[in-house]
Backbone as a ProteinNet text record, in pm:
[ID]
protein_1_A
[PRIMARY]
MKTSQEQWVKTRLLTKGKVTRNQALRRYFSRLAARIADLREAGWKIDGQWKETKTGRDYEYVLVSVV
[TERTIARY]
5368.2	5277	5167.9	5172.7	5050.6	5001.9	5156.2	5084.5	4995.1	5034.4	5012.5	4797.4	4822.9	4701.6	4618.8	4683	4576.9	4522	4657.9	4617.4	4510.7	4513.6	4388.9	4243.2	4277.7	4134	4097.3	4226.1	4159.8	4109.4	4149.5	4119.4	4006.8	3980.2	3865.6	3715.6	3734.9	3665.2	3587	3713.1	3695	3620.9	3628.7	3654.7	3421.9	3460.1	3281.6	3227.7	3291.5	3191.9	3195.9	3219.3	3228.6	3363.8	3337.7	3535.8	3413	3414.1	3399.8	3509.3	3483.6	3594	3600.9	3523.9	3574.2	3639.7	3618.1	3673.4	3806.1	3860.5	4003.9	4022.4	3989.7	4059.5	4057.6	3993.6	4020.6	4149.6	4198.7	4307.6	4430.6	4416.2	4500.2	4569.8	4422.2	4494.9	4340.2	4398.5	4295.1	4284.5	4368.1	4362.5	4294.1	4225	4076.9	4087.8	4007.4	3941.4	4126.7	4220.2	4362.9	4354.7	4372.7	4318.6	4229.3	4112.5	4026.2	4071.8	4089.6	4144.3	4237.3	4336.3	4378.5	4369.5	4263	4187.3	4169.3	4021.6	3995.4	4027	4197.3	4266.7	4315.1	4279.8	4340.2	4248.4	4113.6	3978.3	3896.5	3877	3776.3	3697.9	3549.4	3433.6	3368.8	3407.6	3356.3	3255.8	3158.8	3079	3064.1	3010.5	3036.9	2946.7	2887.8	2750.1	2749.6	2737	2706.5	2573.1	2611.6	2543.1	2498.2	2390.8	2364.1	2363.4	2456.2	2456.5	2405.3	2448.6	2452.8	2487	2570.8	2650.2	2671.8	2568.5	2586.2	2623	2687.1	2708.3	2829.5	2867.9	3027.4	2971	3071.2	3065.9	3166.4	3022.8	3062.1	3115.2	3272.2	3228	3166.2	3151.2	3063.3	3149.2	3231.7	3278.2	3177.6	3155.8	3062.3	3149.2	3279.3	3316.2	3526.9	3586.4	3705.4	3730.8	3841.5	3816.2	3964.1
-555.2	-457.2	-561.7	-709.5	-745.7	-736.4	-699.1	-631.7	-540	-471.9	-293.6	-371.1	-404.3	-398.2	-462	-562.8	-663.6	-554.6	-544.9	-412	-320.4	-251.7	-209.8	-209.3	-380.1	-481.2	-453.2	-520.6	-502.4	-412.7	-292.9	-168.7	-187.2	-145.5	-164.2	-214	-343.8	-389.3	-447.9	-371.4	-349.4	-248.9	-160.7	-34.6	-40.5	-24	-32.1	-149.2	-281.1	-411.4	-421.9	-367	-475.9	-334.5	-423	-346.8	-426.3	-351.8	-348	-391.7	-470.5	-391.4	-315.8	-235	-79.6	0	-35.5	55.8	24.2	-94.9	-165.3	-140	-113.4	-94.5	55.6	135.5	312.9	287.6	230.3	214.9	121.7	100.6	114.2	-109.2	-151.2	-280.3	-363.9	-499.8	-554.4	-684.5	-739.3	-866.8	-861.2	-758	-813.2	-936	-1028.3	-1180.4	-1243.2	-1247.6	-1322.1	-1255.6	-1101.3	-1075.8	-1102.9	-1131	-1191.9	-1354.4	-1397.1	-1577.1	-1548.3	-1508.1	-1509.4	-1460.5	-1377.7	-1347.6	-1465.4	-1556.3	-1674	-1736.9	-1760.5	-1856.7	-1865.9	-1688	-1685.5	-1699.5	-1713.4	-1764.9	-1657.7	-1538.3	-1448.5	-1525.5	-1503.6	-1494.5	-1420.1	-1455.6	-1344.6	-1353	-1300.2	-1336.6	-1232.7	-1300.6	-1211.3	-1214.7	-1086.7	-1072.1	-962.6	-974.9	-860.4	-793.5	-703.5	-578.8	-448.2	-408	-318	-176.5	-127	41.4	94.6	263.4	367.5	340.2	306.5	291.2	157.8	59	-69.2	-178.5	-278.5	-370.7	-395.2	-474.5	-471.6	-574.1	-597.5	-669.9	-683.7	-710.1	-643	-757.1	-742	-905.4	-729	-885	-834.3	-888.6	-826.2	-914.1	-956.2	-1123.7	-1215.7	-1185.6	-1242.2	-1258	-1228.6	-1214	-1255.3	-1304	-1431.2	-1552.9	-1468.4
-236.9	-199.4	-136	-133.3	-47	65.3	156.7	304.9	286.2	220.3	268.8	241.2	128.3	75.4	132.8	171.9	313	448.4	451.3	587.4	565.2	390.6	358.3	395.1	316	325.8	471.2	520.5	714.5	729.1	749.7	797.7	775.6	626.4	558.5	618.1	645	650.8	826.1	860.4	1041.9	1098.9	964.7	989.4	948.2	836.4	776.8	723.3	782.2	776.2	630.1	509.4	354.3	276.4	179.1	94.9	-97.1	-207.5	-286.2	-364.8	-514.9	-588.9	-616.4	-698.6	-702.5	-613.4	-454.4	-413.6	-441.2	-409.6	-468.3	-570	-619.8	-819.4	-770.6	-706.4	-705.1	-634.3	-549.9	-454.9	-536.3	-693.5	-808	-755.5	-712.6	-681.7	-678.7	-797.8	-851.7	-846.5	-757.1	-688.5	-488.1	-501.6	-390.9	-392.5	-462.9	-442	-327.4	-391.8	-358.5	-209.7	-222.4	-65.3	91.9	-24	67.6	106	29.3	42	114.2	133.2	281.9	396.3	401.2	531.8	543.4	471.5	499	545.6	471.1	513.7	694.5	695.3	879.9	939.6	908.2	970	960.1	946.7	920.3	864.8	863.3	780.4	734.6	592.8	486.6	394.8	403.9	272.2	121.3	9.1	-96.1	-166.2	-221.2	-324	-431.2	-554.7	-628.5	-572.7	-645.3	-583.3	-685.5	-686.8	-827.3	-769.5	-841.1	-808.8	-897.8	-914.5	-999	-1143.2	-1128.4	-1256.3	-1294.1	-1246.8	-1287.1	-1204	-1151	-1054	-993	-865.3	-793.3	-723.6	-643.6	-608.9	-482.5	-337.2	-267.9	-134.4	-76.7	33.7	144.3	270.8	426.1	501.7	601.2	734.6	857	863.5	927.9	1083.8	1048	1161.2	1177.2	1313	1270.2	1394.5	1410.6	1464.2	1557.5
[MASK]
+++++++++++++++++++++++++++++++++++++++++++++++++++++++++++++++++++

C-alpha cells in the first residue's frame, strides 16, 4: 500500500501545497508521518505544525520545496 499512499501524498502536496493528518485518515491510512519521512529522505522540504480547526486540532504538513 505504501506506493499508492505515497503517490496520494505527493499529488496532494504538489496540487494543494499541504496535507493534514485528518485528510489521510479519511483516506483510510494512518501512517502519514511515515510517508512524509520518505519524501523528506528523497529531498523534499516539508514543514509541519499543529492547526486549530472547527472541531479541534489537526497536524498539517506544508510543502516548502521539491528537489
